[in-house]
C-alpha positions as a Python dict, from the first residue, in 0.01 Angstrom:
ca = {
    (1, 'X'): (0, 0, 0),
    (2, 'X'): (299, -193, -87),
    (3, 'X'): (253, -187, -482),
    (4, 'X'): (521, -65, -701),
    (5, 'X'): (279, 26, -988),
    (6, 'X'): (-82, 122, -992),
    (7, 'X'): (-318, 162, -1213),
    (8, 'X'): (-509, 539, -1146),
    (9, 'X'): (-894, 668, -1247),
    (10, 'X'): (-1165, 818, -1199),
    (11, 'X'): (-1523, 745, -1283),
    (12, 'X'): (-1776, 1045, -1225),
    (13, 'X'): (-2083, 1129, -1394),
    (14, 'X'): (-2341, 1007, -1552),
    (15, 'X'): (-2223, 788, -1847),
    (16, 'X'): (-2038, 557, -1528),
    (17, 'X'): (-2351, 450, -1405),
    (18, 'X'): (-2488, 95, -1515),
    (19, 'X'): (-2313, -121, -1725),
    (20, 'X'): (-2117, 107, -1914),
    (21, 'X'): (-1951, 233, -1561),
    (22, 'X'): (-1959, -89, -1435),
    (23, 'X'): (-1765, -200, -1799),
    (24, 'X'): (-1498, 66, -1756),
    (25, 'X'): (-1418, -16, -1423),
    (26, 'X'): (-1420, -378, -1432),
    (27, 'X'): (-1170, -331, -1782),
    (28, 'X'): (-913, -172, -1558),
    (29, 'X'): (-929, -359, -1234),
    (30, 'X'): (-907, -680, -1410),
    (31, 'X'): (-561, -574, -1622),
    (32, 'X'): (-432, -461, -1249),
    (33, 'X'): (-508, -771, -1105),
    (34, 'X'): (-383, -962, -1395),
    (35, 'X'): (-61, -792, -1287),
    (36, 'X'): (-68, -765, -973),
    (37, 'X'): (-113, -385, -981),
    (38, 'X'): (-263, -135, -733),
    (39, 'X'): (-609, -19, -882),
    (40, 'X'): (-681, 325, -766),
    (41, 'X'): (-1029, 480, -863),
    (42, 'X'): (-1178, 638, -584),
    (43, 'X'): (-1034, 1018, -487),
    (44, 'X'): (-1002, 1133, -135),
    (45, 'X'): (-1148, 1415, -133),
    (46, 'X'): (-1101, 1435, 286),
    (47, 'X'): (-738, 1439, 138),
    (48, 'X'): (-746, 1716, -147),
    (49, 'X'): (-731, 2066, -72),
    (50, 'X'): (-1092, 2235, -199),
    (51, 'X'): (-1115, 2347, -517),
    (52, 'X'): (-1201, 2713, -407),
    (53, 'X'): (-1225, 2986, -680),
    (54, 'X'): (-1145, 2740, -954),
    (55, 'X'): (-1486, 2499, -860),
    (56, 'X'): (-1697, 2798, -1000),
    (57, 'X'): (-1516, 2813, -1299),
    (58, 'X'): (-1496, 2451, -1360),
    (59, 'X'): (-1825, 2330, -1250),
    (60, 'X'): (-1937, 2147, -1511),
    (61, 'X'): (-1559, 1961, -1554),
    (62, 'X'): (-1463, 1936, -1225),
    (63, 'X'): (-1223, 1624, -1331),
    (64, 'X'): (-1033, 1772, -1542),
    (65, 'X'): (-867, 1990, -1217),
    (66, 'X'): (-915, 1650, -975),
    (67, 'X'): (-679, 1443, -1210),
    (68, 'X'): (-383, 1601, -1171),
    (69, 'X'): (-444, 1673, -794),
    (70, 'X'): (-525, 1314, -751),
    (71, 'X'): (-256, 1187, -939),
    (72, 'X'): (24, 1414, -725),
    (73, 'X'): (-182, 1343, -438),
    (74, 'X'): (-85, 955, -453),
    (75, 'X'): (257, 1056, -598),
    (76, 'X'): (368, 1255, -279),
    (77, 'X'): (191, 1008, -46),
    (78, 'X'): (292, 666, -185),
    (79, 'X'): (654, 834, -299),
    (80, 'X'): (845, 522, -97),
    (81, 'X'): (742, 253, -272),
    (82, 'X'): (479, 384, -577),
    (83, 'X'): (726, 361, -866),
    (84, 'X'): (433, 393, -1158),
    (85, 'X'): (116, 486, -1202),
    (86, 'X'): (-56, 456, -1524),
    (87, 'X'): (-349, 715, -1550),
    (88, 'X'): (-646, 622, -1788),
    (89, 'X'): (-907, 821, -1800),
    (90, 'X'): (-1254, 657, -1685),
    (91, 'X'): (-1371, 638, -2041),
    (92, 'X'): (-1079, 427, -2204),
    (93, 'X'): (-1045, 83, -2183),
    (94, 'X'): (-759, -132, -2196),
    (95, 'X'): (-755, -350, -2518),
    (96, 'X'): (-440, -550, -2490),
    (97, 'X'): (-475, -625, -2107),
    (98, 'X'): (-166, -907, -2141),
    (99, 'X'): (53, -637, -2267),
    (100, 'X'): (257, -530, -1914),
    (101, 'X'): (337, -167, -1775),
    (102, 'X'): (675, -308, -1738),
    (103, 'X'): (715, -379, -2086),
    (104, 'X'): (573, -52, -2196),
    (105, 'X'): (851, 96, -1986),
    (106, 'X'): (1098, -94, -2180),
    (107, 'X'): (979, -13, -2505),
    (108, 'X'): (995, 361, -2404),
    (109, 'X'): (1364, 260, -2314),
    (110, 'X'): (1444, 179, -2651),
    (111, 'X'): (1269, 431, -2850),
    (112, 'X'): (1427, 709, -2580),
    (113, 'X'): (1761, 522, -2577),
    (114, 'X'): (1754, 615, -2247),
    (115, 'X'): (1703, 460, -1871),
    (116, 'X'): (1370, 400, -1699),
    (117, 'X'): (1500, 596, -1400),
    (118, 'X'): (1552, 862, -1652),
    (119, 'X'): (1227, 863, -1805),
    (120, 'X'): (926, 1138, -1650),
    (121, 'X'): (603, 1083, -1844),
    (122, 'X'): (525, 857, -2148),
    (123, 'X'): (237, 985, -2299),
    (124, 'X'): (64, 1002, -2649),
    (125, 'X'): (103, 1295, -2913),
    (126, 'X'): (-202, 1350, -3095),
    (127, 'X'): (-192, 1738, -3171),
    (128, 'X'): (-101, 1798, -2850),
    (129, 'X'): (30, 1599, -2578),
    (130, 'X'): (-284, 1329, -2464),
    (131, 'X'): (-313, 1319, -2106),
    (132, 'X'): (-583, 1095, -2099),
    (133, 'X'): (-374, 770, -2055),
    (134, 'X'): (-55, 867, -1944),
    (135, 'X'): (216, 687, -1740),
    (136, 'X'): (422, 855, -1474),
    (137, 'X'): (720, 788, -1315),
    (138, 'X'): (651, 858, -943),
    (139, 'X'): (1001, 1045, -939),
    (140, 'X'): (1107, 1416, -791),
    (141, 'X'): (1085, 1560, -1150),
    (142, 'X'): (726, 1414, -1183),
    (143, 'X'): (614, 1562, -844),
    (144, 'X'): (745, 1894, -944),
    (145, 'X'): (566, 1892, -1290),
    (146, 'X'): (238, 1811, -1135),
    (147, 'X'): (321, 2111, -906),
    (148, 'X'): (366, 2358, -1157),
    (149, 'X'): (67, 2214, -1353),
    (150, 'X'): (-147, 2270, -1073),
    (151, 'X'): (47, 2620, -996),
    (152, 'X'): (-17, 2721, -1374),
    (153, 'X'): (-358, 2650, -1429),
    (154, 'X'): (-498, 2993, -1439),
    (155, 'X'): (-241, 3067, -1717),
    (156, 'X'): (-384, 2771, -1908),
    (157, 'X'): (-724, 2847, -2090),
    (158, 'X'): (-974, 2769, -1899),
    (159, 'X'): (-1252, 2748, -2138),
    (160, 'X'): (-1065, 2434, -2315),
    (161, 'X'): (-1285, 2117, -2271),
    (162, 'X'): (-925, 1974, -2147),
    (163, 'X'): (-760, 2202, -1919),
    (164, 'X'): (-578, 1931, -1791),
    (165, 'X'): (-336, 1861, -2082),
    (166, 'X'): (-325, 2248, -2123),
    (167, 'X'): (-165, 2293, -1813),
    (168, 'X'): (56, 1998, -1799),
    (169, 'X'): (223, 2112, -2127),
    (170, 'X'): (233, 2425, -2015),
    (171, 'X'): (420, 2269, -1703),
    (172, 'X'): (650, 2136, -1963),
    (173, 'X'): (717, 2421, -2120),
    (174, 'X'): (745, 2609, -1799),
}
């Protein structure tokens, strides 16, 4: 409720049951606790709009649609106090737990030669931006970007494995 930073993830599917799922959740939760961040990994289905027509096409990977929808929901719900969200895919682990998000923000500021209030997103760029781990500044620009990503969903190639990345890239280019 009152945290300024949240670590956010979704753990769905067979690989998140048992020992592996427990390890992945504990890894992220421990990191959040270490730095006194909120940890959120439960998607509030009752608060999100239904998947509707996309549900049929995405039934094998609905999490790719839930991710931007969930992040936008959190950004809007907590826009008065949640400043940053660190999205980390369910199958990713934090390997340097003593490096804080605040330190990553400062590094990004130096690289971009800008102030943190001007940074919208921080994400890795592979052959295309990688939305598996993304640091999101909860500002109007970011919220509009996620709204646009959800609106451009149909314009992206829905048969790709990583439609969430494609929709965010399309929103940035929009």
